[in-house]
Backbone as JSON Lines, residues from 0, in Angstrom:
{"i":0,"aa":"M","n":[0.79,-1.24,0.04],"ca":[0.39,-0.02,-0.15],"c":[0.79,1.41,0.05]}
{"i":1,"aa":"I","n":[0.43,2.13,-0.88],"ca":[1.39,3.31,-1.21],"c":[1.32,4.39,-0.21]}
{"i":2,"aa":"Q","n":[-0.24,4.49,0.25],"ca":[-0.5,5.35,1.54],"c":[0.02,5.38,3.07]}
{"i":3,"aa":"R","n":[0.77,3.79,2.98],"ca":[1.22,3.52,4.95],"c":[2.34,4.61,5.08]}
{"i":4,"aa":"I","n":[2.77,5.24,5.95],"ca":[3.47,6.32,6.36],"c":[5.08,5.88,6.16]}
{"i":5,"aa":"Q","n":[5.21,4.17,6.26],"ca":[7.22,3.87,6.01],"c":[7.11,4.22,4.17]}
{"i":6,"aa":"S","n":[6.29,3.75,3.48],"ca":[6.19,3.94,2.12],"c":[6.99,5.17,2.19]}
{"i":7,"aa":"L","n":[6.17,6.35,2.82],"ca":[6.85,7.86,2.35],"c":[8.37,8.16,2.97]}
{"i":8,"aa":"W","n":[8.65,7.21,4.13],"ca":[9.62,7.55,4.54],"c":[11.08,6.64,3.72]}
{"i":9,"aa":"L","n":[10.4,5.43,2.76],"ca":[11.24,4.86,2.05],"c":[11.66,5.55,1.08]}
{"i":10,"aa":"L","n":[10.41,6.43,0.46],"ca":[10.41,7.16,-0.69],"c":[11.72,8.24,-0.83]}
{"i":11,"aa":"L","n":[11.82,8.75,0.79],"ca":[12.32,10.04,1.07],"c":[13.83,9.6,1.37]}
{"i":12,"aa":"A","n":[14.3,8.34,1.72],"ca":[15.13,7.75,1.9],"c":[16.06,7.77,0.41]}
{"i":13,"aa":"A","n":[15.08,7.11,-0.36],"ca":[15.61,6.97,-1.95],"c":[15.79,8.4,-2.74]}
{"i":14,"aa":"T","n":[15.15,9.34,-2.43],"ca":[15.58,10.86,-2.77],"c":[16.83,11.21,-2.06]}
{"i":15,"aa":"A","n":[16.92,11.12,-0.9],"ca":[17.97,11.63,-0.1],"c":[19.26,10.8,-0.33]}
{"i":16,"aa":"G","n":[19.07,9.58,-0.95],"ca":[20.43,8.4,-1.58],"c":[20.62,9.25,-3.08]}
{"i":17,"aa":"S","n":[19.61,9.68,-3.54],"ca":[20.01,10.36,-4.83],"c":[20.46,11.75,-4.86]}
{"i":18,"aa":"L","n":[20.18,12.1,-3.72],"ca":[20.86,13.65,-3.7],"c":[22.14,13.19,-3.22]}
{"i":19,"aa":"T","n":[22.56,12.61,-2.59],"ca":[23.99,12.33,-2.65],"c":[24.92,11.81,-3.66]}
{"i":20,"aa":"Y","n":[24.05,11.65,-5.02],"ca":[25.06,11.49,-5.94],"c":[24.81,12.91,-6.76]}
{"i":21,"aa":"V","n":[24.13,13.68,-6.29],"ca":[24.09,14.9,-7.01],"c":[24.75,16.57,-6.43]}
{"i":22,"aa":"L","n":[24.68,16.24,-5.07],"ca":[25.03,17.4,-4.37],"c":[26.74,16.62,-3.98]}
{"i":23,"aa":"P","n":[27.51,17.92,-3.69],"ca":[29.08,17.56,-3.52],"c":[29.03,17.18,-1.99]}
{"i":24,"aa":"L","n":[30.0,16.31,-1.25],"ca":[29.7,15.9,-0.14],"c":[31.09,17.01,0.4]}
{"i":25,"aa":"W","n":[32.0,17.12,-0.12],"ca":[33.24,18.22,0.4],"c":[33.88,19.26,-0.44]}
{"i":26,"aa":"S","n":[33.49,20.35,-0.02],"ca":[34.58,21.59,-0.96],"c":[35.49,22.24,0.1]}
{"i":27,"aa":"G","n":[36.91,22.4,-0.96],"ca":[38.0,23.05,-0.31],"c":[38.42,24.24,-1.25]}
{"i":28,"aa":"Q","n":[39.23,25.03,-0.63],"ca":[39.76,26.22,-1.55],"c":[41.36,25.44,-1.21]}
{"i":29,"aa":"L","n":[42.1,25.44,-2.57],"ca":[43.23,25.18,-2.26],"c":[44.18,26.41,-2.31]}
{"i":30,"aa":"Q","n":[45.75,26.27,-2.18],"ca":[46.61,27.46,-1.82],"c":[46.57,28.27,-3.28]}
{"i":31,"aa":"D","n":[46.16,27.72,-4.19],"ca":[46.43,28.64,-5.29],"c":[45.2,29.37,-5.89]}
{"i":32,"aa":"G","n":[44.31,29.34,-4.39],"ca":[42.7,29.85,-4.8],"c":[41.86,29.37,-5.48]}
{"i":33,"aa":"S","n":[41.98,28.2,-5.98],"ca":[40.76,27.6,-6.74],"c":[39.96,26.92,-6.07]}
{"i":34,"aa":"Q","n":[39.15,26.31,-6.08],"ca":[38.25,25.36,-5.22],"c":[37.95,24.03,-5.68]}
{"i":35,"aa":"K","n":[37.85,23.09,-5.15],"ca":[37.94,21.38,-5.62],"c":[36.85,21.19,-4.6]}
{"i":36,"aa":"Q","n":[35.57,20.46,-5.31],"ca":[34.68,19.65,-4.84],"c":[34.99,18.39,-4.65]}
{"i":37,"aa":"Y","n":[34.76,17.5,-3.97],"ca":[34.41,15.72,-4.01],"c":[33.0,15.68,-4.12]}
{"i":38,"aa":"Y","n":[32.66,14.85,-5.12],"ca":[31.09,14.42,-5.09],"c":[31.25,12.76,-4.93]}
{"i":39,"aa":"G","n":[30.4,11.86,-4.58],"ca":[30.1,10.72,-4.14],"c":[30.47,9.73,-5.17]}
{"i":40,"aa":"R","n":[29.88,10.36,-6.89],"ca":[30.23,9.59,-7.99],"c":[31.75,9.37,-8.19]}
{"i":41,"aa":"E","n":[32.46,9.79,-7.69],"ca":[33.93,10.17,-7.98],"c":[34.76,8.82,-7.39]}
{"i":42,"aa":"N","n":[34.19,7.9,-6.23],"ca":[34.26,7.08,-6.18],"c":[33.6,5.72,-6.66]}
{"i":43,"aa":"L","n":[34.14,4.7,-7.16],"ca":[33.17,3.78,-8.15],"c":[32.51,3.0,-6.64]}
{"i":44,"aa":"F","n":[33.44,2.8,-6.16],"ca":[32.81,1.93,-4.66],"c":[31.59,2.22,-4.17]}
{"i":45,"aa":"F","n":[32.24,3.52,-3.66],"ca":[31.31,4.73,-2.86],"c":[29.45,4.59,-3.52]}
{"i":46,"aa":"F","n":[29.61,5.04,-4.95],"ca":[28.51,5.16,-6.03],"c":[27.86,3.97,-5.66]}
{"i":47,"aa":"A","n":[28.33,2.76,-6.03],"ca":[27.67,1.5,-6.07],"c":[26.79,1.08,-4.93]}
{"i":48,"aa":"L","n":[27.62,1.29,-3.61],"ca":[26.76,1.24,-2.39],"c":[25.76,2.26,-2.69]}
{"i":49,"aa":"V","n":[25.52,3.65,-2.99],"ca":[24.7,4.42,-2.74],"c":[23.36,4.0,-3.88]}
{"i":50,"aa":"V","n":[23.81,3.48,-5.11],"ca":[22.72,3.06,-6.02],"c":[21.99,1.86,-5.27]}
{"i":51,"aa":"A","n":[23.12,0.9,-4.67],"ca":[22.51,-0.27,-4.05],"c":[21.39,0.06,-3.02]}
{"i":52,"aa":"T","n":[21.77,1.28,-2.37],"ca":[20.78,1.59,-1.39],"c":[19.85,2.29,-1.38]}
{"i":53,"aa":"V","n":[19.73,3.11,-2.24],"ca":[18.35,3.88,-3.35],"c":[17.52,2.83,-3.65]}
{"i":54,"aa":"L","n":[18.11,1.51,-4.42],"ca":[17.35,0.35,-4.74],"c":[16.82,-0.4,-4.07]}
{"i":55,"aa":"L","n":[17.52,-0.49,-2.91],"ca":[16.96,-1.35,-1.72],"c":[15.84,-0.78,-1.23]}
{"i":56,"aa":"A","n":[15.85,0.56,-1.07],"ca":[14.69,1.71,-0.47],"c":[13.14,1.56,-1.08]}
{"i":57,"aa":"L","n":[13.73,1.9,-2.59],"ca":[12.58,1.43,-3.32],"c":[11.88,-0.11,-3.61]}
{"i":58,"aa":"V","n":[12.85,-0.99,-3.24],"ca":[12.42,-2.28,-3.68],"c":[11.78,-2.55,-2.1]}
{"i":59,"aa":"T","n":[11.84,-2.2,-0.94],"ca":[11.33,-2.02,0.02],"c":[10.12,-1.74,0.24]}
{"i":60,"aa":"I","n":[9.39,-0.54,-0.46],"ca":[8.38,-0.25,-0.7],"c":[7.26,-0.71,-1.01]}
{"i":61,"aa":"F","n":[7.63,-1.69,-2.07],"ca":[6.85,-2.46,-2.59],"c":[6.37,-3.75,-2.04]}
{"i":62,"aa":"M","n":[7.35,-4.26,-0.82],"ca":[7.35,-5.58,0.08],"c":[5.99,-5.3,0.89]}
{"i":63,"aa":"F","n":[5.44,-4.52,0.6],"ca":[4.18,-4.13,1.78],"c":[3.4,-5.54,2.33]}
{"i":64,"aa":"K","n":[3.13,-6.57,1.47],"ca":[2.76,-7.78,1.55],"c":[3.29,-8.5,2.72]}
{"i":65,"aa":"N","n":[4.72,-8.52,2.97],"ca":[5.52,-9.36,3.58],"c":[6.12,-8.31,4.73]}
{"i":66,"aa":"R","n":[5.56,-7.77,5.89],"ca":[5.91,-6.82,6.49],"c":[7.42,-7.36,7.24]}
{"i":67,"aa":"T","n":[7.62,-8.53,7.41],"ca":[9.03,-9.36,8.15],"c":[10.04,-8.85,7.29]}
{"i":68,"aa":"K","n":[9.81,-9.21,5.99],"ca":[10.6,-8.91,4.76],"c":[11.26,-7.77,4.63]}
{"i":69,"aa":"Q","n":[10.37,-7.0,4.78],"ca":[10.24,-5.2,4.73],"c":[10.59,-4.44,5.84]}
{"i":70,"aa":"K","n":[10.56,-5.17,7.05],"ca":[11.2,-4.77,8.24],"c":[12.7,-4.95,8.19]}
{"i":71,"aa":"V","n":[13.18,-6.39,7.52],"ca":[14.53,-6.75,7.62],"c":[15.42,-5.67,6.78]}
{"i":72,"aa":"L","n":[14.4,-5.42,5.54],"ca":[15.29,-4.58,4.43],"c":[15.74,-2.97,4.84]}
{"i":73,"aa":"S","n":[14.33,-2.76,5.83],"ca":[14.85,-1.51,6.12],"c":[15.82,-1.31,7.27]}
{"i":74,"aa":"I","n":[15.97,-2.22,8.25],"ca":[17.43,-2.33,8.98],"c":[18.48,-2.61,8.05]}
{"i":75,"aa":"I","n":[18.54,-3.48,6.89],"ca":[19.76,-3.55,6.29],"c":[20.4,-1.94,5.59]}
{"i":76,"aa":"G","n":[19.04,-1.56,4.97],"ca":[19.07,-0.16,4.56],"c":[19.58,0.93,5.29]}
{"i":77,"aa":"L","n":[19.31,0.92,7.1],"ca":[19.49,1.47,7.76],"c":[21.57,1.45,7.82]}
{"i":78,"aa":"L","n":[21.68,-0.31,7.9],"ca":[23.32,-0.68,8.21],"c":[23.82,-0.14,7.16]}
{"i":79,"aa":"L","n":[23.43,-0.34,5.43],"ca":[24.24,0.01,4.84],"c":[24.71,1.79,4.53]}
{"i":80,"aa":"S","n":[23.34,2.68,5.29],"ca":[23.67,3.54,5.5],"c":[24.61,4.49,6.42]}
{"i":81,"aa":"L","n":[24.53,3.39,7.5],"ca":[25.94,3.55,8.3],"c":[27.42,3.15,7.78]}
{"i":82,"aa":"V","n":[27.53,2.36,7.03],"ca":[28.32,2.29,6.2],"c":[28.68,2.99,5.27]}
{"i":83,"aa":"L","n":[27.84,4.02,4.65],"ca":[28.05,4.99,3.85],"c":[28.41,6.51,4.41]}
{"i":84,"aa":"V","n":[28.03,6.3,5.46],"ca":[28.68,7.54,6.46],"c":[30.36,7.31,6.5]}
{"i":85,"aa":"T","n":[30.73,6.0,6.94],"ca":[31.85,5.84,7.33],"c":[32.42,5.65,6.02]}
{"i":86,"aa":"L","n":[32.16,5.41,4.85],"ca":[33.18,5.64,3.9],"c":[33.14,6.52,2.97]}
{"i":87,"aa":"E","n":[32.15,7.62,3.47],"ca":[32.14,8.96,3.03],"c":[33.18,9.65,3.96]}
{"i":88,"aa":"L","n":[33.74,9.5,5.22],"ca":[34.73,10.26,6.03],"c":[35.93,9.49,5.68]}
{"i":89,"aa":"V","n":[36.39,8.05,5.13],"ca":[37.61,7.98,4.6],"c":[37.68,8.19,3.37]}
{"i":90,"aa":"F","n":[36.85,8.19,2.52],"ca":[37.19,8.59,1.35],"c":[37.69,9.93,0.99]}
{"i":91,"aa":"V","n":[36.55,10.9,1.86],"ca":[37.01,12.31,1.6],"c":[38.13,12.75,2.42]}
{"i":92,"aa":"D","n":[38.73,11.95,3.61],"ca":[39.64,12.27,4.39],"c":[40.92,11.92,3.28]}
{"i":93,"aa":"A","n":[40.87,10.68,2.71],"ca":[41.97,10.71,1.82],"c":[42.34,11.34,0.55]}
{"i":94,"aa":"Y","n":[40.99,12.05,0.04],"ca":[41.26,13.01,-0.67],"c":[41.61,14.3,-0.38]}
{"i":95,"aa":"K","n":[41.56,14.3,0.94],"ca":[42.09,15.95,1.6],"c":[43.49,15.7,1.84]}
{"i":96,"aa":"K","n":[43.94,14.57,2.02],"ca":[45.51,14.45,2.0],"c":[46.43,14.73,1.19]}
{"i":97,"aa":"T","n":[45.84,14.63,-0.19],"ca":[46.07,14.58,-1.54],"c":[46.21,16.06,-2.12]}
{"i":98,"aa":"L","n":[45.28,16.84,-1.46],"ca":[45.69,17.97,-1.64],"c":[46.44,19.29,-0.91]}
{"i":99,"aa":"N","n":[46.7,20.3,-0.98],"ca":[47.44,21.53,-0.58],"c":[46.03,22.69,-0.49]}
{"i":100,"aa":"L","n":[45.6,22.38,1.25],"ca":[44.38,23.25,1.44],"c":[44.52,24.38,2.22]}
{"i":101,"aa":"I","n":[43.86,25.34,2.11],"ca":[43.53,26.51,2.91],"c":[42.3,26.27,3.92]}
{"i":102,"aa":"E","n":[41.51,25.78,3.54],"ca":[40.4,25.81,4.11],"c":[39.29,24.77,3.4]}
{"i":103,"aa":"S","n":[38.21,23.81,4.11],"ca":[37.7,22.97,3.7],"c":[36.56,22.79,4.33]}
{"i":104,"aa":"S","n":[35.45,22.44,4.01],"ca":[34.37,22.24,4.51],"c":[33.19,20.9,3.87]}
{"i":105,"aa":"W","n":[32.48,20.62,4.72],"ca":[31.27,19.49,4.42],"c":[30.35,20.26,3.62]}
{"i":106,"aa":"Q","n":[29.55,19.75,2.77],"ca":[28.35,20.17,2.02],"c":[27.25,19.14,2.44]}
{"i":107,"aa":"P","n":[26.12,20.06,1.58],"ca":[25.32,19.15,1.74],"c":[24.9,17.51,1.73]}
{"i":108,"aa":"G","n":[25.59,17.52,0.65],"ca":[25.62,15.88,0.05],"c":[26.13,15.28,1.31]}
{"i":109,"aa":"A","n":[26.87,15.55,2.17],"ca":[27.72,15.13,3.32],"c":[26.35,14.22,4.32]}
{"i":110,"aa":"L","n":[25.55,15.2,4.48],"ca":[24.44,15.0,5.13],"c":[23.81,13.9,5.08]}
{"i":111,"aa":"M","n":[23.48,13.47,3.78],"ca":[22.26,12.74,2.82],"c":[22.44,11.27,3.12]}
{"i":112,"aa":"P","n":[23.46,10.85,3.72],"ca":[23.26,9.32,4.37],"c":[23.19,9.47,5.8]}
{"i":113,"aa":"M","n":[23.41,10.33,6.76],"ca":[22.88,10.52,7.93],"c":[21.25,10.49,7.7]}
{"i":114,"aa":"V","n":[20.47,11.32,6.81],"ca":[19.29,11.76,6.82],"c":[18.46,10.24,5.95]}
{"i":115,"aa":"M","n":[19.42,9.2,5.6],"ca":[18.69,7.85,4.95],"c":[18.96,6.99,6.34]}
{"i":116,"aa":"M","n":[19.68,7.25,7.22],"ca":[19.94,6.37,8.36],"c":[18.33,6.73,9.21]}
{"i":117,"aa":"V","n":[18.11,8.09,9.42],"ca":[17.32,8.42,10.11],"c":[15.55,7.79,9.42]}
{"i":118,"aa":"L","n":[15.29,8.53,8.22],"ca":[14.41,7.59,7.53],"c":[14.51,5.9,7.29]}
{"i":119,"aa":"F","n":[15.48,5.56,7.03],"ca":[15.02,3.97,7.45],"c":[14.67,3.47,8.46]}
{"i":120,"aa":"F","n":[15.2,4.31,9.85],"ca":[14.99,3.84,11.14],"c":[13.45,4.13,11.31]}
{"i":121,"aa":"L","n":[12.67,5.19,11.0],"ca":[11.15,5.92,10.84],"c":[10.55,4.86,10.28]}
{"i":122,"aa":"A","n":[10.71,4.16,9.22],"ca":[10.28,3.3,8.34],"c":[10.19,1.84,8.96]}
{"i":123,"aa":"W","n":[11.29,1.75,9.67],"ca":[11.21,0.31,10.88],"c":[10.07,0.3,11.5]}
{"i":124,"aa":"Q","n":[10.02,1.47,12.23],"ca":[9.2,2.06,13.15],"c":[7.59,1.91,12.87]}
{"i":125,"aa":"G","n":[7.54,2.35,11.44],"ca":[6.25,2.56,11.3],"c":[5.83,0.98,11.08]}
{"i":126,"aa":"I","n":[6.73,0.16,10.19],"ca":[6.55,-1.2,9.86],"c":[6.02,-2.13,11.28]}
{"i":127,"aa":"K","n":[6.75,-1.65,12.11],"ca":[6.62,-2.41,13.43],"c":[5.2,-2.0,13.94]}
{"i":128,"aa":"K","n":[4.79,-0.8,13.97],"ca":[3.66,-0.39,14.18],"c":[2.57,-1.11,13.61]}
{"i":129,"aa":"D","n":[2.86,-1.12,12.06],"ca":[1.87,-1.99,11.28],"c":[1.39,-3.35,11.93]}
{"i":130,"aa":"E","n":[2.41,-4.09,12.37],"ca":[2.23,-5.41,12.92],"c":[1.9,-5.41,14.26]}
{"i":131,"aa":"R","n":[2.09,-4.56,14.96],"ca":[1.31,-4.55,16.52],"c":[0.05,-4.37,15.98]}
{"i":132,"aa":"L","n":[-0.52,-3.38,14.96],"ca":[-2.0,-3.22,14.9],"c":[-2.45,-4.41,14.28]}
{"i":133,"aa":"I","n":[-1.83,-5.3,13.56],"ca":[-2.76,-6.48,12.88],"c":[-2.75,-7.37,13.91]}
{"i":134,"aa":"K","n":[-1.76,-7.23,14.75],"ca":[-2.08,-8.56,15.89],"c":[-3.21,-8.26,16.79]}
{"i":135,"aa":"S","n":[-2.96,-7.09,17.16],"ca":[-4.38,-6.19,17.62],"c":[-5.61,-6.67,17.4]}
{"i":136,"aa":"L","n":[-5.81,-6.39,16.14],"ca":[-7.09,-7.11,15.17],"c":[-7.35,-8.29,15.22]}
{"i":137,"aa":"E","n":[-6.44,-8.94,14.96],"ca":[-6.57,-10.18,14.72],"c":[-6.95,-10.87,16.42]}
{"i":138,"aa":"R","n":[-6.44,-10.23,17.4],"ca":[-6.93,-10.71,18.76],"c":[-8.35,-10.49,18.88]}
{"i":139,"aa":"L","n":[-8.9,-9.51,18.18],"ca":[-10.16,-9.03,18.36],"c":[-11.18,-10.24,17.67]}
{"i":140,"aa":"R","n":[-11.01,-10.76,16.43],"ca":[-11.64,-11.74,15.81],"c":[-12.01,-13.05,16.48]}
């Protein structure tokens, strides 16, 4: 069912993952005055993991008939988002070490995996709430 709240959370998680591809993760100013930005699509492994997480969120939306599987996939999405945050820190740190920087700053794209973690958690909570509702309705029968 598309009208369930966890479907909205999962759709927003997929959107946040897509924004990770588009928005820069980090930017810095080099000593020669030029600007350098780091995007998630610059690293193939990171990019593949972002795409896998986005696809997982989209597939999970349509698993509404199997709430147990949907709940497990939401937890897997949450863990993949945590891995994305960790990889983001590692890859950007390695990239920064290769440059002569004056200053650097994180950009909005760096927040998207964290937003995805929260959204996957909210989807998991919604699925759990649905399970409790179904169990209570079956007790009444």
